[in-house]
C-alpha positions in Angstrom: 62.8 94.0 116.0 65.3 92.9 113.4 66.1 95.1 110.5 64.8 94.1 107.0 67.2 92.2 104.8 69.4 94.4 102.5 68.3 93.8 98.9 71.5 93.3 96.9 72.4 92.9 93.2 75.7 91.5 92.2 77.3 93.3 89.2 79.7 90.9 87.4 79.1 87.2 87.2 82.7 85.9 86.9 84.5 83.7 89.4 84.4 86.1 92.4 80.9 87.4 91.5 79.6 83.9 91.4 81.1 83.2 94.8 79.7 86.5 96.3 76.3 85.7 94.9 76.3 82.2 96.4 77.4 83.5 99.8 74.8 86.3 99.9 72.1 83.8 99.0 73.2 81.1 101.4 75.4 82.4 104.2 74.5 86.0 104.9 71.0 86.2 106.6 71.1 90.0 106.6 71.1 89.9 102.8 68.5 89.1 100.1 70.1 88.4 96.7 67.6 89.9 94.2 69.6 90.2 90.9 72.8 89.4 89.1 73.9 91.6 86.2 76.5 90.9 83.6 76.5 92.1 79.9 77.9 88.7 78.6 75.0 86.6 77.2 74.0 83.9 79.6 76.6 84.8 82.3 74.1 86.3 84.8 71.5 83.6 84.2 74.0 80.9 85.0 74.8 82.4 88.4 71.3 83.8 89.3 69.1 80.9 88.2 70.2 78.3 90.8 70.1 81.0 93.5 66.5 82.2 92.8 67.7 85.7 91.7 66.8 87.7 88.6 69.4 87.7 85.8 69.9 90.8 83.6 72.5 92.0 81.0 71.8 95.6 82.0 73.6 97.3 84.9 71.4 100.4 84.2 68.3 98.3 84.9 69.7 97.2 88.3 70.6 100.8 89.2 67.2 102.0 88.3 65.4 99.3 90.3 63.9 100.7 93.5 63.9 97.1 94.8 67.7 97.1 95.0 69.3 98.7 98.1 73.0 97.9 97.3 75.2 96.6 94.6 78.2 94.3 95.0 80.7 95.2 92.2 82.8 92.3 91.0 83.2 93.3 87.4 86.6 94.0 85.7 88.8 96.3 87.8 89.0 98.9 85.0 85.3 99.8 85.4 85.2 99.8 89.3 85.4 103.6 89.5 82.7 104.2 86.9 80.3 101.7 88.5 80.8 103.1 92.0 80.0 106.6 90.8 77.0 105.4 88.8 75.7 103.5 91.8 76.1 106.5 94.1 74.2 108.7 91.7 71.4 106.1 91.8 71.4 106.1 95.6 72.7 102.6 95.9 75.0 101.5 98.7 78.2 99.9 97.3 80.5 97.0 98.0 83.4 97.0 95.5 86.1 94.4 95.0 89.6 95.8 95.3 90.9 98.1 93.9 88.2 100.8 94.1 89.8 102.5 91.1 92.9 102.3 88.9 94.5 105.5 90.2 94.5 107.6 93.3 92.4 110.2 91.4 89.7 107.6 90.6 89.6 106.3 94.2 89.3 109.9 95.5 86.5 110.6 93.1 84.7 107.4 94.1 85.1 108.5 97.8 83.7 111.9 97.0 80.8 110.6 95.0 79.6 108.1 97.7 80.1 110.7 100.5 78.0 113.3 98.6 75.3 110.7 98.0 75.3 109.6 101.6 75.7 105.9 100.7 78.0 103.2 102.1 81.2 102.4 100.2 82.9 99.2 101.4 86.0 97.8 99.7 86.8 94.1 99.5 89.9 93.7 101.7 88.9 90.3 102.9 91.8 89.5 105.3 90.4 91.9 107.8 87.5 89.4 108.2 89.5 86.2 108.5 89.4 85.0 112.1 93.2 84.5 112.5 94.1 87.9 111.0 91.4 89.7 113.1 92.7 88.0 116.3 96.3 89.1 115.4 95.2 92.7 114.8 93.3 92.7 118.2 96.5 91.5 119.9 98.6 94.2 118.3 96.0 96.9 119.1 95.7 95.7 122.7 99.5 96.1 123.1 100.1 92.5 123.8 103.2 92.4 121.7 104.5 95.9 122.6 105.7 98.4 120.0 105.5 97.2 116.4 108.9 96.8 114.8 108.7 94.4 111.9 105.7 93.3 109.8 105.4 90.8 107.0 102.5 89.8 104.6 102.6 87.5 101.6 100.3 86.3 98.8 101.2 83.3 96.6 98.7 82.2 94.0 98.0 78.5 93.4 99.2 76.6 90.4 101.8 77.2 87.7 101.1 80.9 87.1 99.3 82.6 84.2 99.3 80.6 80.9 99.6 83.8 78.9 101.6 86.5 80.7 100.6 89.1 78.1 97.0 88.7 79.1 97.9 90.0 82.6 97.7 93.8 82.7 100.9 95.6 83.6 101.4 96.2 87.3 98.7 93.7 88.3 101.0 92.2 91.0 100.9 95.6 92.8 97.4 96.9 92.1 95.4 93.7 92.3 97.5 91.1 94.2 99.7 92.9 96.7 97.0 95.5 97.3 95.6 93.0 99.8 99.0 92.9 101.6 99.4 96.6 101.6 96.0 97.0 103.3 96.8 94.2 105.7 100.1 95.8 106.8 98.4 99.2 107.3 95.7 97.6 109.4 98.2 95.5 111.4 100.1 98.7 112.3 97.2 100.7 113.8 97.7 104.5 113.9 100.8 104.4 111.7 101.1 105.8 108.2 103.3 104.4 105.4 106.1 106.9 104.6 108.1 105.4 101.7 108.4 102.3 99.6 111.2 100.4 97.8 110.1 97.6 95.4 111.7 95.1 93.2 110.0 92.8 90.8 110.8 90.3 88.0 109.4 87.7 85.6 110.6 84.5 87.2 107.7 82.3 86.1 107.8 83.7 82.5 111.3 85.1 82.0 110.5 85.5 78.3 108.0 88.2 79.2 110.4 90.3 81.2 111.3 92.7 78.4 107.6 93.3 77.8 107.2 94.6 81.4 105.5 91.6 82.9 106.1 91.0 86.6 105.0 87.8 88.3 107.2 88.0 91.5 107.8 91.0 93.7 109.0 92.1 97.1 108.1 95.5 98.6 109.7 97.2 101.7 107.6 99.8 103.4 108.7 102.2 106.2 106.1 103.6 108.5 106.1 106.8 110.5 106.3 104.9 113.8 109.6 103.4 112.8 108.2 100.0 111.8 109.5 98.3 108.7 107.2 96.0 106.7 107.8 93.6 103.8 105.1 92.4 101.3 105.8 89.7 98.8 103.9 88.0 96.1 104.3 85.4 93.4 101.8 84.2 90.8 102.7 80.5 91.2 102.8 78.3 94.2 102.7 74.6 93.4 101.3 73.6 96.8 98.2 75.8 96.8 96.9 79.2 97.8 99.2 80.8 100.4 98.3 83.8 102.5 100.3 84.6 105.7 101.2 87.5 108.0 103.5 88.3 110.9 104.0 91.1 113.3 107.1 91.4 115.6 106.9 93.7 118.5 109.0 94.7 121.4 107.4 92.1 123.7 106.3 89.3 121.4 105.0 88.3 118.0 101.8 87.2 116.3 101.5 85.1 113.2 98.6 84.3 111.0 97.7 82.0 108.0 99.1 78.7 107.1 97.3 77.7 103.8 95.6 74.7 105.3 92.0 74.0 104.3 91.2 72.6 107.7 92.9 71.5 110.9 93.0 67.9 109.6 96.4 66.3 109.5 97.4 62.8 108.3 100.3 61.2 110.1 101.7 58.1 108.4 104.9 56.6 107.3 105.4 59.3 104.7 105.2 62.0 107.4 102.6 64.6 108.2 100.2 65.8 105.5 97.8 68.8 105.5 95.1 69.4 102.9 96.0 72.7 101.3 93.5 75.3 100.0 93.7 75.6 96.2 91.8 78.9 95.8 91.0 82.1 97.5 87.3 81.3 97.6 88.1 78.1 99.4 90.6 79.4 101.9 88.9 82.8 102.5 85.2 81.6 102.4 84.5 82.7 106.0 86.3 86.0 105.4 84.3 86.7 102.2 81.1 85.9 104.2 82.1 88.2 107.0 82.8 91.2 104.7 79.5 90.9 103.0 77.7 90.6 106.3 79.6 93.8 107.4 78.2 95.6 104.4 74.6 94.7 105.4 75.1 95.6 109.0 76.7 99.0 108.1 73.7 99.8 105.9 71.1 98.6 108.5 72.9 100.6 111.3 73.5 103.7 109.3 77.2 103.8 109.9 80.4 103.7 107.9 81.7 100.2 107.1 84.8 98.8 108.8 86.9 99.3 105.6 86.1 101.9 103.1 87.4 104.5 100.7 90.1 105.9 103.0 91.6 102.5 103.4 91.4 101.8 99.7 93.2 105.1 99.0 96.0 104.3 101.5 96.6 100.8 100.1 96.6 102.0 96.5 99.0 104.8 97.5 101.5 102.1 98.4 100.8 100.2 95.2 101.5 103.4 93.2 104.7 104.0 95.1 105.8 100.4 94.4 105.1 100.9 90.6 107.1 104.2 90.7 109.9 102.5 92.6 110.3 99.7 90.1 110.2 102.2 87.2 112.9 104.4 88.8 114.8 101.9 90.8 114.8 103.8 94.1 112.8 104.6 97.2 109.6 106.5 96.6 107.4 108.5 99.1 103.8 107.4 99.7 101.3 109.9 98.6 98.7 111.2 101.2 96.6 113.0 98.6 96.0 113.0 94.8 99.2 114.2 93.2 98.8 117.6 91.6 
C-alpha cells in the first residue's frame, strides 16, 4: 500500500517559491500542494490560483492548519531561522532553502528545535540531486578515482550581474551563492572535514561599489583533513548563461560534472558548434529541484532523516563564515566545528 501524499504549504511566493510550488503540484506525486503563503498582497494568489492551492497572507494560519504536514520555506533568507523554529513548534516538517540561518548559532538553534520536535529538516542543496553530480559522487565514494586530491566547484550567475550592487546584502556571494559549492565540495569528499579556508573577493562587475564592501567575484581555497585541496569560485555575471560545474581529481582518475547546456542538442553548421545554454537555475536544475522535494516527502513517509539536513547546512555555512573572516582579515582561517563561544 502506498503512503498518503504529504500535504505541503509553500511559504514565500517569489521566484524560487513559485518554482517549488509548480514542481510540487505537477512533478512530485508524493506531494499534495495545499497552500501558498506570502504576506505581500496578491503574491500568494498569483502562484496558488493556477495550481489549485489555497492562497493566504498569513504564515501563522498555515502553521496552525492541521491539514498541512510540511512547509517549504522559500522566503527571504533573513527569516529562515525564525520560520524553521516556528514550524517545528507547530509540529510541521520543514524543507528550507539555503542557508538555514544567517549564522552558525541560528543554524544550530534550528537543528535543535527540529530535533526536539521530532520533525524532518531538509535544506535545499540541490546539486546533490542533479543526476551528473550524483553519479560523480557515487564514483568517488566507490573508489573509482582513488584517493581524492583536488576538487573544484563553481557557480556563475547568468546575465550582466545585479543592476544595483547596494541592493545585494553584504557577503551574499559566500552565504547564498558559494554556499552551494561549499556543500558540494564537502559531499564530493566523503568522510573528510574542511580544516581551513583562504578566500579572496572583489567587485569586478561593479568596481564603484568596492569601497562599500560589495563583492561580486570570489575564489575560496579549502583544505580538508584527508589532505585534499578544493577551490570554489563564483561570479555574479556570466554573459553566456547559468553555469554550474564540478571536478574531482583522484590518484587513479577524475570525474567532471555540469556543462551549462539546456539539453544534449547541438547545432553543427558553418559557424561551428552551438549548444543551447540554460539561462536560469530553475531551468538548468529543474530535475534536481524536483528530486530534492521528492526526497522530503519520502523522508517524511518513511520516518527517516533526509539525505541532506541541518548538519550539512552547518558544515557548509562554517566554510562560508570562514571565507568571510578570511576576506576581512586577509589570511587563512580555521573552519568551526561548533558554534563559537
